C-alpha positions as CSV (number, residue, x, y, z in Angstrom):
1,M,-42.9,-22.2,-30.6
2,V,-43.3,-22.6,-26.9
3,N,-43.3,-19.2,-25.3
4,T,-42.6,-19.6,-21.6
5,I,-40.7,-22.1,-19.5
6,D,-41.4,-22.5,-15.8
7,M,-39.0,-23.7,-13.2
8,Q,-40.3,-27.3,-13.3
9,D,-39.8,-27.5,-17.0
10,M,-36.3,-26.1,-16.6
11,R,-35.5,-28.9,-14.2
12,Y,-36.9,-31.5,-16.7
13,L,-34.8,-30.0,-19.5
14,N,-31.6,-30.0,-17.5
15,L,-32.1,-33.6,-16.4
16,F,-32.9,-34.5,-20.0
17,E,-29.7,-33.0,-21.2
18,K,-27.7,-34.7,-18.5
19,I,-29.0,-38.2,-19.2
20,M,-29.6,-38.1,-22.9
21,K,-26.6,-35.9,-23.9
22,V,-28.9,-33.9,-26.2
23,R,-29.8,-30.3,-25.6
24,T,-33.4,-29.1,-26.3
25,R,-35.6,-26.2,-25.3
26,F,-39.0,-27.8,-25.9
27,C,-40.8,-29.8,-23.3
28,F,-44.5,-30.0,-22.4
29,K,-47.0,-32.3,-20.6
30,Y,-49.6,-34.3,-22.4
31,N,-51.7,-37.1,-20.9
32,E,-49.7,-37.4,-17.7
33,A,-46.5,-37.8,-19.7
34,I,-43.6,-35.4,-20.3
35,V,-42.9,-34.9,-24.0
36,F,-39.5,-33.6,-25.2
37,C,-39.0,-32.3,-28.7
38,V,-35.5,-32.8,-30.2
39,P,-34.1,-32.3,-33.7
40,R,-35.1,-35.2,-36.0
41,H,-31.5,-36.4,-36.4
42,L,-31.0,-36.6,-32.6
43,V,-34.1,-38.6,-31.7
44,F,-32.3,-42.0,-31.7
45,K,-29.4,-40.6,-29.7
46,A,-31.8,-39.3,-27.1
47,V,-33.8,-42.5,-26.8
48,G,-30.5,-44.5,-26.5
49,P,-29.8,-48.2,-27.2
50,E,-32.8,-50.4,-26.3
51,A,-34.5,-47.2,-25.0
52,R,-32.1,-47.2,-22.0
53,N,-32.1,-43.4,-21.6
54,I,-35.9,-43.2,-21.7
55,K,-36.3,-45.9,-19.1
56,R,-33.7,-44.3,-16.8
57,M,-35.3,-40.9,-16.9
58,S,-38.8,-42.4,-16.4
59,Q,-37.5,-44.2,-13.3
60,I,-36.0,-41.0,-11.9
61,L,-39.1,-38.8,-12.5
62,R,-41.7,-41.6,-12.0
63,K,-43.5,-40.4,-15.1
64,K,-43.9,-41.5,-18.7
65,I,-41.4,-39.9,-21.1
66,K,-41.8,-39.4,-24.8
67,V,-39.3,-38.1,-27.3
68,V,-40.6,-36.6,-30.6
69,A,-39.0,-34.7,-33.5
70,V,-39.3,-30.9,-33.5
71,P,-41.7,-29.9,-36.3
72,N,-40.5,-27.8,-39.1
73,G,-43.5,-25.5,-39.6
74,S,-47.0,-26.5,-40.5
75,K,-45.9,-29.1,-43.0
76,D,-44.9,-31.4,-40.1
77,A,-48.1,-30.8,-38.1
78,K,-49.6,-34.2,-39.0
79,S,-46.7,-36.3,-38.0
80,F,-46.1,-34.2,-34.8
81,V,-49.7,-34.5,-33.6
82,R,-49.7,-38.2,-34.4
83,A,-46.5,-38.8,-32.5
84,V,-47.7,-36.9,-29.4
85,I,-51.1,-38.5,-29.3
86,S,-49.8,-42.1,-29.9
87,P,-50.7,-44.8,-29.0
88,T,-54.3,-43.5,-29.3
89,T,-55.5,-43.8,-32.9
90,F,-57.8,-41.7,-34.9
91,R,-59.3,-41.8,-38.4
92,G,-57.6,-38.8,-40.0
93,I,-56.0,-35.5,-39.5
94,E,-56.4,-32.4,-41.7
95,V,-54.4,-29.2,-41.6
96,K,-56.2,-26.1,-42.9
97,D,-55.0,-22.6,-43.1
98,N,-55.7,-21.7,-39.4
99,E,-56.7,-25.0,-37.7
100,V,-55.8,-28.6,-37.2
101,I,-58.8,-31.0,-37.3
102,I,-58.8,-34.6,-36.1
103,S,-61.5,-37.1,-37.1
104,G,-61.9,-39.1,-33.9
105,G,-63.9,-42.1,-34.9
106,S,-64.4,-44.6,-32.1
107,N,-61.6,-43.2,-30.0
108,K,-63.0,-39.7,-29.8
109,A,-63.5,-40.0,-26.0
110,A,-59.9,-41.0,-25.5
111,L,-58.7,-38.0,-27.5
112,I,-60.9,-35.6,-25.5
113,G,-60.2,-37.0,-22.0
114,R,-62.1,-36.6,-18.8
115,N,-63.3,-33.0,-18.3
116,K,-61.8,-32.2,-21.7
117,R,-58.3,-32.3,-20.2
118,R,-56.4,-33.8,-23.1
119,L,-58.3,-31.6,-25.6
120,A,-57.2,-28.5,-23.7
121,E,-53.6,-29.8,-23.5
122,M,-53.5,-30.5,-27.2
123,Q,-55.1,-27.1,-28.1
124,K,-52.3,-25.4,-26.1
125,I,-49.6,-27.5,-27.8
126,V,-50.9,-26.8,-31.3
127,K,-51.3,-23.1,-30.6
128,N,-47.7,-22.8,-29.2
129,F,-46.0,-24.8,-32.0
130,F,-48.1,-23.9,-35.1
131,G,-50.2,-20.8,-34.1
132,K,-53.4,-22.7,-35.1
133,D,-56.6,-23.8,-33.5
134,F,-57.2,-27.5,-32.7
135,R,-60.5,-29.4,-33.0
136,I,-61.8,-32.9,-32.7
137,V,-64.7,-33.9,-35.0
């Protein structure tokens, strides 16, 4: 899982707990958005009715907010990566023994990002959560 939390992440986590009434230890940045990982059974509570909690926190931080379920090991790697990357689509995802491979298709440039920024962010996320390498083919 994620190894270190800096002070900015700590502020995000405290605000998240205050607004959503859900405690979590996992938050990271991907594609100019802040992604929070909560236990699967608390995702709907965190989002709130009509996504009210997400909208409120997004207005306070002036950033896009996403809430995804915490993965339970490598078996949830596909759904976790798909949730983090959405709404960008891709052809397929394959989890091998020590790497996660995405077939990009026509959206390969959107997955990589300018100056390979999104690729580097996703490599760091996959390494922290699953201990695997990440590639886009």
